[in-house]
DRENPA-3360 file (N, C-alpha, C; in nm, 2 decimals, always signed):
BEGIN
1 = MSQELGKI = -0.37/-14.59/+0.22/-0.27/-14.50/+0.29/-0.16/-14.60/+0.35 ~ -0.03/-14.55/+0.32/+0.09/-14.63/+0.35/+0.08/-14.63/+0.50 ~ +0.16/-14.76/+0.54/+0.17/-14.78/+0.69/+0.29/-14.82/+0.70 ~ +0.38/-14.73/+0.81/+0.54/-14.77/+0.83/+0.55/-14.90/+0.91 ~ +0.68/-14.97/+0.85/+0.69/-15.09/+0.93/+0.68/-15.10/+1.10 ~ +0.75/-14.96/+1.15/+0.74/-14.96/+1.30/+0.60/-14.95/+1.35 ~ +0.50/-14.92/+1.29/+0.37/-14.93/+1.36/+0.28/-15.07/+1.35 ~ +0.35/-15.15/+1.29/+0.31/-15.27/+1.27/+0.32/-15.38/+1.39;
9 = ERPTAESF = +0.19/-15.40/+1.44/+0.21/-15.48/+1.61/+0.22/-15.64/+1.58 ~ +0.36/-15.67/+1.53/+0.38/-15.82/+1.50/+0.26/-15.89/+1.44 ~ +0.21/-15.85/+1.32/+0.07/-15.95/+1.25/+0.13/-16.07/+1.23 ~ +0.04/-16.13/+1.21/+0.03/-16.28/+1.20/+0.00/-16.32/+1.02 ~ +0.03/-16.41/+1.02/-0.01/-16.47/+0.84/-0.15/-16.46/+0.86 ~ -0.20/-16.51/+0.95/-0.37/-16.56/+0.94/-0.43/-16.40/+0.93 ~ -0.37/-16.28/+1.00/-0.46/-16.17/+1.00/-0.45/-16.09/+0.87 ~ -0.36/-16.13/+0.77/-0.35/-16.10/+0.65/-0.43/-16.18/+0.52;
17 = EGTRKIFL = -0.47/-16.29/+0.58/-0.51/-16.40/+0.48/-0.62/-16.35/+0.39 ~ -0.60/-16.37/+0.26/-0.65/-16.35/+0.17/-0.65/-16.18/+0.10 ~ -0.58/-16.09/+0.16/-0.56/-15.96/+0.12/-0.42/-15.95/+0.04 ~ -0.43/-15.86/-0.03/-0.33/-15.79/-0.11/-0.23/-15.70/-0.07 ~ -0.10/-15.72/-0.05/+0.00/-15.65/-0.01/+0.11/-15.59/-0.06 ~ +0.15/-15.47/-0.06/+0.25/-15.39/-0.13/+0.37/-15.35/-0.02 ~ +0.47/-15.39/-0.02/+0.58/-15.33/+0.05/+0.68/-15.26/-0.05 ~ +0.63/-15.13/-0.01/+0.70/-15.01/-0.11/+0.83/-14.95/-0.06;
25 = VPLVFSPA = +0.93/-14.98/-0.15/+1.04/-14.95/-0.12/+1.10/-14.82/-0.22 ~ +1.14/-14.69/-0.14/+1.15/-14.58/-0.21/+1.30/-14.60/-0.27 ~ +1.32/-14.56/-0.41/+1.42/-14.57/-0.48/+1.50/-14.44/-0.46 ~ +1.61/-14.43/-0.37/+1.72/-14.32/-0.34/+1.77/-14.28/-0.46 ~ +1.84/-14.17/-0.44/+1.95/-14.13/-0.52/+2.07/-14.22/-0.55 ~ +2.08/-14.29/-0.63/+2.20/-14.38/-0.63/+2.29/-14.34/-0.76 ~ +2.41/-14.26/-0.75/+2.46/-14.24/-0.89/+2.57/-14.35/-0.89 ~ +2.62/-14.37/-1.00/+2.72/-14.49/-1.05/+2.84/-14.48/-0.97;
33 = EPPPDYVG = +2.89/-14.33/-0.93/+3.00/-14.32/-0.87/+2.98/-14.24/-0.73 ~ +2.89/-14.29/-0.61/+2.86/-14.19/-0.49/+2.96/-14.16/-0.45 ~ +2.95/-14.01/-0.41/+3.06/-13.93/-0.29/+3.07/-14.06/-0.18 ~ +3.24/-14.05/-0.13/+3.26/-14.14/-0.01/+3.15/-14.13/+0.08 ~ +3.14/-14.00/+0.12/+3.03/-13.99/+0.24/+2.86/-14.04/+0.22 ~ +2.87/-14.08/+0.10/+2.73/-14.12/+0.07/+2.71/-14.27/+0.06 ~ +2.82/-14.33/+0.03/+2.84/-14.48/-0.01/+2.78/-14.56/+0.13 ~ +2.83/-14.53/+0.25/+2.78/-14.58/+0.37/+2.62/-14.56/+0.39;
41 = MLERYWAG = +2.59/-14.46/+0.37/+2.44/-14.43/+0.38/+2.35/-14.50/+0.29 ~ +2.39/-14.53/+0.16/+2.34/-14.63/+0.06/+2.36/-14.79/+0.12 ~ +2.47/-14.82/+0.16/+2.47/-14.95/+0.24/+2.36/-14.97/+0.31 ~ +2.38/-14.89/+0.43/+2.29/-14.91/+0.54/+2.13/-14.89/+0.51 ~ +2.12/-14.80/+0.41/+1.97/-14.81/+0.36/+1.93/-14.93/+0.31 ~ +2.01/-14.99/+0.22/+1.94/-15.13/+0.17/+1.97/-15.22/+0.23 ~ +2.05/-15.24/+0.33/+2.07/-15.35/+0.43/+1.93/-15.32/+0.52 ~ +1.94/-15.20/+0.56/+1.77/-15.18/+0.64/+1.65/-15.22/+0.55;
49 = VRNQVRRL = +1.65/-15.20/+0.41/+1.54/-15.22/+0.33/+1.51/-15.40/+0.34 ~ +1.64/-15.44/+0.32/+1.65/-15.61/+0.31/+1.59/-15.66/+0.45 ~ +1.62/-15.62/+0.52/+1.58/-15.67/+0.67/+1.43/-15.66/+0.71 ~ +1.36/-15.53/+0.68/+1.22/-15.49/+0.70/+1.14/-15.58/+0.59 ~ +1.19/-15.59/+0.45/+1.10/-15.67/+0.39/+1.10/-15.80/+0.41 ~ +1.21/-15.84/+0.47/+1.22/-16.00/+0.50/+1.12/-16.03/+0.64 ~ +1.13/-15.93/+0.72/+1.04/-15.95/+0.85/+0.90/-15.93/+0.80 ~ +0.84/-15.84/+0.71/+0.72/-15.83/+0.64/+0.66/-15.91/+0.58;
57 = SERTSPIA = +0.77/-16.01/+0.51/+0.70/-16.14/+0.41/+0.69/-16.24/+0.51 ~ +0.77/-16.24/+0.63/+0.78/-16.38/+0.70/+0.63/-16.35/+0.82 ~ +0.58/-16.22/+0.81/+0.47/-16.21/+0.92/+0.34/-16.20/+0.85 ~ +0.36/-16.16/+0.72/+0.22/-16.19/+0.64/+0.20/-16.28/+0.53 ~ +0.32/-16.29/+0.40/+0.29/-16.38/+0.32/+0.41/-16.38/+0.22 ~ +0.45/-16.49/+0.16/+0.60/-16.50/+0.08/+0.57/-16.39/-0.02 ~ +0.67/-16.33/-0.06/+0.68/-16.24/-0.17/+0.63/-16.30/-0.31 ~ +0.53/-16.27/-0.39/+0.49/-16.35/-0.52/+0.52/-16.25/-0.64;
65 = RVYHEGVY = +0.53/-16.16/-0.63/+0.54/-16.02/-0.76/+0.64/-15.92/-0.70 ~ +0.72/-15.89/-0.81/+0.79/-15.76/-0.80/+0.77/-15.68/-0.89 ~ +0.75/-15.54/-0.83/+0.73/-15.45/-0.95/+0.85/-15.34/-0.93 ~ +0.89/-15.29/-1.04/+1.00/-15.19/-1.05/+0.97/-15.05/-1.15 ~ +0.98/-14.96/-1.10/+0.96/-14.85/-1.17/+1.06/-14.84/-1.28 ~ +1.01/-14.84/-1.41/+1.11/-14.84/-1.55/+1.12/-14.97/-1.59 ~ +1.05/-15.04/-1.57/+1.05/-15.20/-1.61/+0.93/-15.20/-1.68 ~ +0.95/-15.24/-1.81/+0.84/-15.27/-1.86/+0.82/-15.42/-1.97;
73 = ESGETGIK = +0.89/-15.52/-1.90/+0.90/-15.67/-1.94/+0.87/-15.74/-1.82 ~ +0.83/-15.84/-1.82/+0.82/-15.95/-1.72/+0.90/-16.05/-1.70 ~ +0.91/-16.16/-1.63/+0.98/-16.27/-1.60/+1.15/-16.23/-1.61 ~ +1.25/-16.34/-1.66/+1.38/-16.33/-1.67/+1.43/-16.18/-1.75 ~ +1.33/-16.14/-1.83/+1.37/-16.02/-1.90/+1.35/-15.90/-1.83 ~ +1.26/-15.89/-1.74/+1.23/-15.79/-1.66/+1.33/-15.77/-1.54 ~ +1.39/-15.92/-1.50/+1.49/-15.91/-1.39/+1.64/-15.87/-1.45 ~ +1.66/-15.88/-1.58/+1.76/-15.83/-1.65/+1.76/-15.67/-1.64;
81 = MIEQINRR = +1.63/-15.61/-1.68/+1.61/-15.45/-1.68/+1.65/-15.43/-1.55 ~ +1.61/-15.48/-1.44/+1.64/-15.43/-1.30/+1.75/-15.43/-1.29 ~ +1.83/-15.52/-1.33/+2.01/-15.52/-1.28/+2.05/-15.40/-1.35 ~ +2.02/-15.37/-1.49/+2.06/-15.26/-1.53/+2.03/-15.12/-1.50 ~ +1.92/-15.14/-1.45/+1.85/-14.98/-1.40/+1.95/-14.97/-1.27 ~ +1.96/-15.06/-1.16/+2.00/-15.04/-1.00/+2.04/-15.18/-0.97 ~ +2.16/-15.17/-0.95/+2.19/-15.31/-0.91/+2.17/-15.34/-0.77 ~ +2.19/-15.22/-0.66/+2.13/-15.25/-0.55/+1.96/-15.31/-0.54;
89 = SHALIQEY = +1.89/-15.26/-0.63/+1.75/-15.31/-0.62/+1.76/-15.48/-0.68 ~ +1.82/-15.51/-0.77/+1.85/-15.63/-0.81/+1.89/-15.74/-0.71 ~ +1.99/-15.69/-0.61/+2.03/-15.79/-0.52/+1.91/-15.81/-0.43 ~ +1.82/-15.68/-0.39/+1.74/-15.71/-0.30/+1.63/-15.81/-0.37 ~ +1.58/-15.79/-0.49/+1.48/-15.92/-0.51/+1.55/-16.03/-0.58 ~ +1.64/-16.03/-0.59/+1.74/-16.16/-0.66/+1.69/-16.31/-0.55 ~ +1.69/-16.28/-0.42/+1.67/-16.39/-0.38/+1.51/-16.44/-0.36 ~ +1.42/-16.34/-0.37/+1.28/-16.38/-0.37/+1.25/-16.41/-0.53;
97 = CERDARVE = +1.32/-16.39/-0.64/+1.27/-16.43/-0.77/+1.35/-16.59/-0.78 ~ +1.48/-16.60/-0.70/+1.51/-16.73/-0.69/+1.43/-16.85/-0.64 ~ +1.34/-16.80/-0.57/+1.24/-16.89/-0.49/+1.10/-16.87/-0.60 ~ +1.02/-16.82/-0.58/+0.88/-16.80/-0.65/+0.83/-16.69/-0.73 ~ +0.91/-16.58/-0.66/+0.87/-16.45/-0.69/+0.87/-16.43/-0.85 ~ +0.78/-16.33/-0.90/+0.80/-16.28/-1.04/+0.78/-16.17/-1.09 ~ +0.92/-16.09/-1.15/+0.89/-15.96/-1.20/+0.77/-15.96/-1.29 ~ +0.68/-15.85/-1.26/+0.60/-15.83/-1.36/+0.62/-15.68/-1.41;
105 = SLEDSELF = +0.57/-15.65/-1.52/+0.56/-15.55/-1.62/+0.49/-15.43/-1.56 ~ +0.58/-15.29/-1.52/+0.48/-15.22/-1.43/+0.46/-15.09/-1.54 ~ +0.54/-15.07/-1.64/+0.52/-14.96/-1.72/+0.48/-14.98/-1.87 ~ +0.44/-14.88/-1.92/+0.40/-14.91/-2.06/+0.54/-14.85/-2.13 ~ +0.61/-14.90/-2.26/+0.70/-14.89/-2.28/+0.72/-14.73/-2.33 ~ +0.63/-14.69/-2.44/+0.61/-14.58/-2.51/+0.59/-14.44/-2.41 ~ +0.50/-14.48/-2.30/+0.47/-14.37/-2.21/+0.61/-14.34/-2.14 ~ +0.69/-14.43/-2.10/+0.80/-14.42/-2.03/+0.93/-14.34/-2.11;
113 = SESLDWQR = +0.93/-14.39/-2.25/+1.02/-14.34/-2.29/+0.97/-14.18/-2.36 ~ +0.85/-14.17/-2.35/+0.78/-14.03/-2.36/+0.81/-13.94/-2.27 ~ +0.81/-13.98/-2.13/+0.83/-13.90/-2.02/+1.00/-13.87/-2.00 ~ +1.08/-13.98/-2.06/+1.21/-13.94/-2.03/+1.24/-13.82/-2.13 ~ +1.18/-13.82/-2.26/+1.19/-13.77/-2.39/+1.18/-13.60/-2.31 ~ +1.08/-13.59/-2.23/+1.00/-13.46/-2.21/+1.13/-13.40/-2.10 ~ +1.15/-13.51/-2.01/+1.22/-13.46/-1.92/+1.38/-13.39/-1.97 ~ +1.42/-13.48/-2.06/+1.53/-13.44/-2.13/+1.52/-13.29/-2.18;
121 = CLMMGPMS = +1.40/-13.27/-2.23/+1.41/-13.11/-2.30/+1.40/-13.04/-2.18 ~ +1.34/-13.04/-2.07/+1.32/-12.98/-1.96/+1.46/-12.96/-1.90 ~ +1.54/-13.05/-1.87/+1.69/-13.02/-1.84/+1.77/-12.94/-1.92 ~ +1.73/-12.94/-2.04/+1.81/-12.85/-2.14/+1.80/-12.71/-2.12 ~ +1.66/-12.72/-2.07/+1.64/-12.55/-2.06/+1.61/-12.45/-2.14 ~ +1.50/-12.49/-2.20/+1.44/-12.41/-2.34/+1.43/-12.26/-2.30 ~ +1.48/-12.20/-2.39/+1.47/-12.01/-2.37/+1.33/-11.99/-2.39 ~ +1.25/-12.03/-2.50/+1.12/-12.00/-2.52/+1.00/-12.05/-2.39;
129 = RKVMDLAL = +0.94/-11.97/-2.36/+0.85/-11.97/-2.25/+0.75/-12.08/-2.29 ~ +0.70/-12.08/-2.46/+0.61/-12.13/-2.50/+0.64/-12.29/-2.48 ~ +0.79/-12.28/-2.54/+0.85/-12.45/-2.55/+0.86/-12.52/-2.41 ~ +0.92/-12.43/-2.31/+0.90/-12.47/-2.19/+0.78/-12.50/-2.12 ~ +0.66/-12.45/-2.16/+0.52/-12.47/-2.08/+0.48/-12.60/-2.15 ~ +0.51/-12.62/-2.29/+0.50/-12.75/-2.37/+0.54/-12.83/-2.33 ~ +0.68/-12.84/-2.28/+0.77/-12.94/-2.22/+0.70/-12.99/-2.10 ~ +0.69/-12.91/-2.01/+0.64/-12.90/-1.86/+0.49/-12.99/-1.88;
137 = NGYREATR = +0.40/-12.93/-1.97/+0.27/-13.00/-1.94/+0.28/-13.15/-2.01 ~ +0.34/-13.17/-2.11/+0.39/-13.30/-2.18/+0.45/-13.40/-2.08 ~ +0.53/-13.35/-1.97/+0.61/-13.43/-1.91/+0.47/-13.46/-1.81 ~ +0.41/-13.37/-1.74/+0.32/-13.39/-1.62/+0.20/-13.50/-1.69 ~ +0.16/-13.47/-1.80/+0.06/-13.57/-1.87/+0.10/-13.71/-1.87 ~ +0.24/-13.73/-1.95/+0.29/-13.85/-1.97/+0.31/-13.93/-1.85 ~ +0.36/-13.85/-1.73/+0.36/-13.92/-1.59/+0.27/-13.95/-1.55 ~ +0.16/-13.88/-1.55/+0.01/-13.90/-1.51/-0.03/-14.05/-1.54;
145 = QRYDVMAK = -0.02/-14.06/-1.67/-0.05/-14.17/-1.75/+0.01/-14.28/-1.71 ~ +0.17/-14.25/-1.71/+0.24/-14.37/-1.64/+0.18/-14.42/-1.49 ~ +0.15/-14.35/-1.44/+0.10/-14.37/-1.30/-0.05/-14.46/-1.30 ~ -0.13/-14.42/-1.39/-0.26/-14.49/-1.42/-0.21/-14.62/-1.48 ~ -0.15/-14.65/-1.54/-0.09/-14.76/-1.58/-0.01/-14.88/-1.48 ~ +0.04/-14.78/-1.40/+0.12/-14.87/-1.29/-0.02/-14.93/-1.20 ~ -0.08/-14.86/-1.17/-0.21/-14.88/-1.07/-0.28/-14.99/-1.15 ~ -0.31/-14.98/-1.27/-0.39/-15.08/-1.36/-0.29/-15.22/-1.36;
153 = RINDTLLA = -0.19/-15.22/-1.38/-0.09/-15.37/-1.39/-0.09/-15.41/-1.26 ~ -0.08/-15.32/-1.16/-0.07/-15.39/-1.01/-0.20/-15.46/-1.00 ~ -0.28/-15.38/-1.00/-0.44/-15.45/-0.98/-0.48/-15.57/-1.07 ~ -0.42/-15.60/-1.18/-0.44/-15.70/-1.28/-0.34/-15.83/-1.26 ~ -0.24/-15.79/-1.18/-0.15/-15.93/-1.17/-0.15/-15.93/-1.03 ~ -0.16/-15.85/-0.94/-0.14/-15.90/-0.78/-0.29/-15.98/-0.72 ~ -0.25/-16.09/-0.69/-0.37/-16.20/-0.67/-0.40/-16.21/-0.51 ~ -0.55/-16.22/-0.48/-0.57/-16.22/-0.35/-0.50/-16.31/-0.24;
161 = GESAILLI = -0.42/-16.23/-0.15/-0.35/-16.31/-0.04/-0.20/-16.29/-0.10 ~ -0.16/-16.24/-0.20/-0.03/-16.22/-0.23/+0.04/-16.09/-0.17 ~ +0.18/-16.12/-0.20/+0.25/-15.98/-0.13/+0.34/-15.97/-0.25 ~ +0.37/-15.83/-0.27/+0.43/-15.77/-0.36/+0.57/-15.69/-0.29 ~ +0.68/-15.68/-0.37/+0.78/-15.55/-0.35/+0.73/-15.46/-0.47 ~ +0.74/-15.32/-0.45/+0.72/-15.23/-0.53/+0.84/-15.12/-0.49 ~ +0.95/-15.09/-0.58/+1.03/-15.03/-0.59/+1.02/-14.91/-0.71 ~ +0.99/-14.79/-0.62/+0.97/-14.68/-0.71/+1.00/-14.54/-0.64;
169 = QEDHSIQF = +1.02/-14.43/-0.70/+1.05/-14.31/-0.64/+0.93/-14.27/-0.55 ~ +1.02/-14.21/-0.42/+0.93/-14.16/-0.31/+0.79/-14.08/-0.35 ~ +0.82/-13.98/-0.44/+0.74/-13.88/-0.47/+0.63/-13.93/-0.59 ~ +0.61/-14.05/-0.58/+0.52/-14.11/-0.69/+0.38/-14.07/-0.62 ~ +0.30/-14.09/-0.76/+0.15/-14.04/-0.70/+0.03/-14.17/-0.76 ~ +0.08/-14.28/-0.73/+0.01/-14.39/-0.76/-0.11/-14.43/-0.69 ~ -0.23/-14.43/-0.74/-0.33/-14.45/-0.68/-0.38/-14.61/-0.70 ~ -0.34/-14.64/-0.55/-0.37/-14.79/-0.55/-0.49/-14.84/-0.53;
177 = PKDVQVFF = -0.52/-14.97/-0.57/-0.66/-15.04/-0.54/-0.70/-15.01/-0.40 ~ -0.82/-15.02/-0.35/-0.86/-14.98/-0.24/-0.87/-15.10/-0.13 ~ -0.84/-15.23/-0.22/-0.82/-15.33/-0.13/-0.68/-15.36/-0.10 ~ -0.57/-15.31/-0.15/-0.44/-15.34/-0.14/-0.37/-15.26/-0.02 ~ -0.33/-15.36/+0.07/-0.23/-15.27/+0.18/-0.11/-15.23/+0.14 ~ -0.07/-15.10/+0.19/+0.08/-15.04/+0.13/+0.14/-15.04/+0.25 ~ +0.26/-15.11/+0.27/+0.36/-15.08/+0.40/+0.49/-15.00/+0.32 ~ +0.47/-14.90/+0.39/+0.60/-14.81/+0.34/+0.73/-14.87/+0.42;
185 = VAPPALDE = +0.83/-14.90/+0.34/+0.95/-14.96/+0.43/+1.05/-14.82/+0.42 ~ +1.06/-14.81/+0.55/+1.16/-14.68/+0.57/+1.26/-14.72/+0.68 ~ +1.39/-14.76/+0.66/+1.47/-14.78/+0.75/+1.53/-14.65/+0.78 ~ +1.60/-14.64/+0.92/+1.68/-14.53/+0.95/+1.75/-14.45/+0.88 ~ +1.81/-14.50/+0.77/+1.92/-14.47/+0.68/+1.83/-14.37/+0.57 ~ +1.71/-14.39/+0.58/+1.62/-14.32/+0.48/+1.62/-14.18/+0.52 ~ +1.63/-14.14/+0.65/+1.63/-13.99/+0.70/+1.78/-13.91/+0.70 ~ +1.88/-14.03/+0.72/+2.00/-13.96/+0.69/+2.04/-13.93/+0.52;
193 = IHRWLRDN = +1.98/-13.99/+0.46/+1.96/-13.98/+0.31/+1.90/-13.85/+0.27 ~ +1.80/-13.83/+0.34/+1.71/-13.70/+0.31/+1.80/-13.57/+0.34 ~ +1.84/-13.59/+0.45/+1.93/-13.48/+0.51/+2.06/-13.46/+0.43 ~ +2.13/-13.57/+0.39/+2.24/-13.56/+0.29/+2.20/-13.47/+0.17 ~ +2.10/-13.51/+0.12/+2.05/-13.47/-0.03/+2.01/-13.32/+0.00 ~ +1.91/-13.27/+0.12/+1.93/-13.14/+0.13/+2.04/-13.05/+0.16 ~ +2.12/-13.12/+0.23/+2.24/-13.05/+0.26/+2.31/-12.98/+0.13 ~ +2.31/-13.10/+0.07/+2.39/-13.07/-0.07/+2.32/-12.97/-0.16;
201 = QGRARQSD = +2.22/-13.01/-0.20/+2.14/-12.92/-0.25/+2.15/-12.76/-0.21 ~ +2.15/-12.72/-0.07/+2.16/-12.60/-0.02/+2.29/-12.55/-0.05 ~ +2.41/-12.65/-0.03/+2.54/-12.59/-0.07/+2.53/-12.58/-0.21 ~ +2.47/-12.66/-0.32/+2.47/-12.62/-0.45/+2.40/-12.47/-0.50 ~ +2.31/-12.45/-0.42/+2.25/-12.32/-0.45/+2.33/-12.20/-0.38 ~ +2.41/-12.22/-0.27/+2.49/-12.11/-0.26/+2.61/-12.09/-0.36 ~ +2.66/-12.20/-0.38/+2.76/-12.20/-0.50/+2.74/-12.15/-0.63 ~ +2.61/-12.14/-0.64/+2.57/-12.12/-0.78/+2.50/-11.99/-0.78;
209 = APASGDAT = +2.51/-11.91/-0.64/+2.44/-11.76/-0.64/+2.52/-11.67/-0.71 ~ +2.48/-11.59/-0.78/+2.54/-11.48/-0.85/+2.60/-11.38/-0.74 ~ +2.70/-11.34/-0.77/+2.77/-11.23/-0.68/+2.68/-11.09/-0.68 ~ +2.70/-11.02/-0.61/+2.63/-10.89/-0.58/+2.63/-10.78/-0.73 ~ +2.56/-10.75/-0.76/+2.55/-10.69/-0.87/+2.55/-10.77/-1.03 ~ +2.58/-10.91/-1.02/+2.58/-10.98/-1.13/+2.46/-11.01/-1.19 ~ +2.46/-10.99/-1.32/+2.30/-11.05/-1.39/+2.31/-11.17/-1.45 ~ +2.23/-11.25/-1.40/+2.22/-11.40/-1.45/+2.07/-11.44/-1.46;
217 = PDAEGTKP = +2.04/-11.54/-1.57/+1.90/-11.55/-1.60/+1.88/-11.65/-1.50 ~ +1.71/-11.63/-1.46/+1.67/-11.71/-1.35/+1.65/-11.85/-1.42 ~ +1.70/-11.93/-1.34/+1.70/-12.09/-1.37/+1.62/-12.17/-1.28 ~ +1.52/-12.10/-1.22/+1.42/-12.18/-1.17/+1.33/-12.29/-1.29 ~ +1.32/-12.20/-1.38/+1.22/-12.28/-1.47/+1.31/-12.40/-1.55 ~ +1.42/-12.40/-1.53/+1.50/-12.53/-1.61/+1.50/-12.66/-1.53 ~ +1.46/-12.64/-1.43/+1.49/-12.79/-1.34/+1.34/-12.87/-1.39 ~ +1.38/-12.99/-1.41/+1.26/-13.06/-1.42/+1.18/-13.08/-1.29;
225 = PD = +1.05/-13.10/-1.32/+0.97/-13.14/-1.20/+1.02/-13.24/-1.09 ~ +1.00/-13.22/-0.98/+1.02/-13.35/-0.88/+0.94/-13.44/-0.90;
% end
């Protein structure tokens, strides 16, 4: 079960000696060109993440591993992949990788590609119910297998006494090994981002709503699973 940083009662390194720890950092919506009112939230969020991860590592043990959703290479190649995926993630992990931390492969490349392909199919909005069901089931199964692979790779590479950063979407469903302590990194700006996304989704639904008497196809089934 994840534990929020605010609930930690100033642990000491000795109290975590020999245990495996993951500092889970949610990957938030981060477009290439964010709207002006969203930029400040992103900056506050990642600054808060950096501070909380640093405090956690100081109170438990230094960061030894880095795991990032979408990364299926280790070492220097993995660092370059993170830089391409998310520059803010890269800025966070860079200081640890310049010391002794190592980026570990988290994904299986084929499963990751398959998941993206099914997601693209869903985003296109198939007109046939049969094709829609096929794409939805394919996406769900590929995603389930991805999370199984992630859990195994964490278990195989995270050693006793080590701490790691895991950057992944907040709605993941990884089943972590029972002996791994997971700390959910949640700066105050995360709530700001949640509210901003909810408000913008609400406005988008209102603007897309048909006028009275208009006939439009039901678009519910065209949205990829969250």
